[in-house]
MARBA-3410 file (N, C-alpha, C, O; in Angstrom, 1 decimal):
67
-5.1,-8.1,3.7,-4.4,-7.6,4.6,-5.9,-8.0,6.0,-6.9,-7.3,5.9 ~ -5.8,-8.7,6.7,-6.8,-8.8,7.5,-7.0,-7.6,8.7,-6.1,-6.9,9.0 ~ -8.3,-7.4,9.1,-8.1,-5.9,9.9,-7.1,-5.8,11.3,-6.6,-4.8,11.7 ~ -7.0,-7.2,12.0,-6.0,-7.1,12.9,-4.7,-6.5,12.3,-4.2,-5.5,12.7 ~ -4.2,-7.2,11.4,-2.6,-7.0,10.6,-2.9,-5.5,10.4,-1.9,-4.7,10.7
-3.9,-4.8,9.9,-3.9,-3.6,9.6,-3.7,-2.8,10.5,-3.0,-1.8,10.4 ~ -4.4,-3.0,11.7,-4.1,-2.2,12.8,-2.8,-2.1,13.5,-2.2,-1.1,13.9 ~ -2.3,-3.4,13.6,-0.7,-3.6,13.7,0.2,-2.8,13.1,1.1,-2.3,13.7 ~ -0.1,-2.7,11.7,0.8,-1.9,10.8,0.9,-0.3,10.8,1.8,0.5,10.4 ~ -0.4,-0.1,11.2,-0.8,1.4,11.6,-0.1,1.8,12.6,0.6,2.8,12.5
-0.3,0.9,14.0,0.3,1.3,15.0,1.9,1.6,15.2,2.4,2.3,16.0 ~ 2.5,0.4,14.1,3.7,0.4,14.1,4.7,1.9,13.9,4.6,2.5,12.9 ~ 5.6,2.3,15.0,6.3,3.6,14.3,7.0,3.3,12.9,7.5,2.3,12.6 ~ 6.6,4.6,12.2,7.4,4.7,10.9,8.7,5.5,11.2,8.8,6.8,11.2 ~ 9.7,4.7,11.3,11.2,5.1,11.7,12.2,5.2,10.6,13.3,5.7,10.8
11.8,4.7,9.4,12.5,4.2,8.3,12.1,5.2,7.3,10.9,5.2,7.0 ~ 12.8,6.0,6.7,12.8,6.8,5.2,13.4,6.4,4.2,14.6,6.0,4.4 ~ 12.9,6.5,2.7,13.7,6.3,1.8,13.4,7.0,0.6,12.1,6.8,0.5 ~ 13.8,7.6,-0.3,13.6,8.5,-1.6,13.4,7.4,-2.9,14.1,6.4,-3.2 ~ 12.3,7.7,-3.3,12.2,6.9,-4.5,11.4,7.9,-5.5,10.4,8.7,-5.2
11.9,7.8,-6.8,11.4,8.8,-8.1,10.2,7.8,-8.7,10.4,6.6,-8.9 ~ 9.1,8.4,-9.1,8.1,8.0,-10.1,7.9,8.8,-11.3,8.1,10.0,-11.4 ~ 7.4,8.0,-12.3,7.0,9.1,-13.5,5.6,9.9,-13.1,4.7,9.5,-12.5 ~ 5.8,11.0,-13.6,4.4,11.6,-13.4,3.2,10.9,-13.5,2.4,11.0,-12.6 ~ 2.8,10.2,-14.6,2.0,9.2,-14.7,1.4,8.2,-13.5,0.2,8.1,-13.1
2.6,7.5,-13.2,2.6,6.7,-11.7,1.9,7.4,-10.7,0.8,7.0,-10.1 ~ 2.5,8.8,-10.4,1.8,9.3,-9.5,0.4,9.9,-9.5,-0.2,10.2,-8.4 ~ 0.0,10.0,-10.6,-1.2,10.3,-10.7,-2.0,9.1,-10.6,-3.2,9.3,-10.0 ~ -1.6,7.9,-11.0,-2.3,6.5,-10.5,-2.7,6.7,-9.2,-3.8,6.8,-8.8 ~ -1.4,6.7,-8.5,-1.2,6.6,-6.8,-2.4,7.7,-6.2,-3.1,7.5,-5.2
-2.4,8.9,-6.8,-3.0,10.0,-6.2,-4.7,9.7,-6.5,-5.5,10.0,-5.6 ~ -5.0,9.1,-7.7,-6.4,8.9,-8.2,-6.8,8.0,-7.3,-8.0,8.0,-6.8 ~ -5.7,6.8,-6.9,-6.3,5.6,-6.0,-6.3,6.3,-4.8,-7.3,6.1,-4.1 ~ -5.6,7.2,-4.3,-5.7,7.3,-2.9,-7.3,8.5,-2.6,-8.1,8.4,-1.8 ~ -7.1,9.2,-3.6,-8.8,9.9,-3.5,-10.0,8.8,-3.4,-10.8,8.7,-2.5
-9.7,7.9,-4.6,-11.0,7.1,-4.5,-11.3,6.1,-3.3,-12.3,5.5,-3.2 ~ -10.2,6.0,-2.3,-9.9,5.3,-1.4,-10.0,6.2,0.0,-10.0,5.6,1.1 ~ -10.0,7.8,-0.1,-10.3,8.7,0.8,-9.0,8.4,1.9,-9.2,8.2,3.1 ~ -7.9,8.3,1.3,-6.5,8.2,1.9,-6.2,9.7,1.7,-6.6,10.5,0.8 ~ -5.5,10.1,2.8,-5.4,11.5,3.2,-3.9,11.9,2.4,-3.7,13.0,1.9
-3.1,11.2,2.5,-1.8,11.6,2.1,-1.2,10.4,0.9,-1.6,9.2,0.6 ~ -0.2,11.2,0.2,0.3,10.2,-0.9,1.3,9.2,-0.2,1.5,8.1,-0.7 ~ 1.8,9.4,0.7,2.5,8.5,1.6,2.1,7.6,1.9,2.8,6.6,1.7 ~ 0.8,7.6,2.7,0.0,6.6,3.0,-0.9,5.9,1.9,-1.3,4.8,2.2 ~ -1.2,6.4,0.9,-1.6,5.9,-0.3,-0.2,4.5,-0.8,-0.2,3.3,-1.0
0.5,5.2,-0.9,2.0,4.4,-1.4,2.1,3.2,-0.3,2.2,2.0,-0.6 ~ 2.1,3.5,0.9,2.2,2.3,2.0,1.3,1.1,1.7,1.5,-0.1,1.4 ~ 0.0,2.0,1.9,-1.2,0.9,1.4,-1.3,0.2,0.2,-1.9,-0.8,0.2 ~ -0.9,0.6,-0.8,-0.6,-0.1,-2.3,0.6,-1.2,-1.7,0.3,-2.4,-1.7 ~ 1.7,-0.8,-1.3,2.6,-1.6,-1.1,2.1,-3.2,-0.3,2.1,-4.3,-0.7
1.6,-2.8,0.9,0.8,-3.6,1.7,0.2,-4.8,0.8,0.5,-6.0,0.8 ~ -0.8,-4.0,-0.2,-1.7,-4.9,-0.9,-1.4,-5.6,-2.0,-2.2,-6.2,-2.6 ~ 0.1,-5.4,-2.4,0.6,-6.0,-3.3,1.7,-7.2,-2.7,2.1,-8.2,-3.4 ~ 2.1,-6.9,-1.4,2.6,-8.0,-0.6,2.0,-8.9,-0.3,2.3,-10.1,-0.6 ~ 0.8,-8.6,0.3,-0.3,-9.6,0.3,-0.7,-10.1,-0.8,-1.0,-11.3,-0.6
-1.0,-9.6,-2.1,-1.1,-10.8,-3.2,-0.1,-11.5,-3.7,-0.4,-12.4,-4.6 ~ 1.1,-11.3,-3.4,2.4,-11.9,-3.6,2.0,-13.3,-3.0,1.8,-14.3,-3.5 ~ 2.1,-12.9,-1.4,2.2,-14.0,-0.6,0.9,-15.0,-0.8,1.1,-16.2,-0.7 ~ -0.4,-14.6,-1.1,-1.4,-15.1,-1.8,-0.9,-16.1,-3.0,-1.1,-17.3,-3.0 ~ -0.4,-15.4,-3.8,0.0,-16.1,-5.3,0.8,-17.4,-4.8,0.5,-18.5,-5.2
1.8,-17.2,-3.8,3.1,-17.8,-3.7,2.3,-19.2,-3.2,2.6,-20.3,-3.7 ~ 1.1,-19.0,-2.1,0.7,-19.9,-1.8,-0.7,-20.7,-2.4,-1.4,-21.5,-1.8 ~ -0.6,-20.1,-3.6,-1.7,-21.0,-4.7,-2.9,-20.3,-4.2,-3.9,-20.9,-4.7 ~ -3.3,-19.4,-3.6,-4.6,-19.1,-3.6,-4.9,-18.2,-4.4,-4.1,-17.5,-5.0 ~ -6.3,-18.2,-4.4,-6.8,-17.3,-5.7,-6.6,-15.4,-5.3,-6.8,-15.0,-4.2
-6.3,-14.9,-6.2,-6.2,-13.0,-5.7,-7.5,-12.7,-5.9,-8.3,-13.2,-6.6 ~ -7.6,-11.7,-5.0,-9.1,-10.7,-4.9,-9.2,-9.9,-5.9,-10.2,-9.2,-6.0
END
């Protein structure tokens, strides 16, 4: 995600909530990734991981090499 897109996403109001269940091992991976990337909350780590996954999916669909 480009810096300008990241700022747009960060500025956008978070108004939708949903519940999701994870295995403890998946939560540990998320928490470890968040800690390594200096992300303050689990929710923010999950949001960023989702955005990164969607970005990679778009690149793969367009035939671009993934980072």
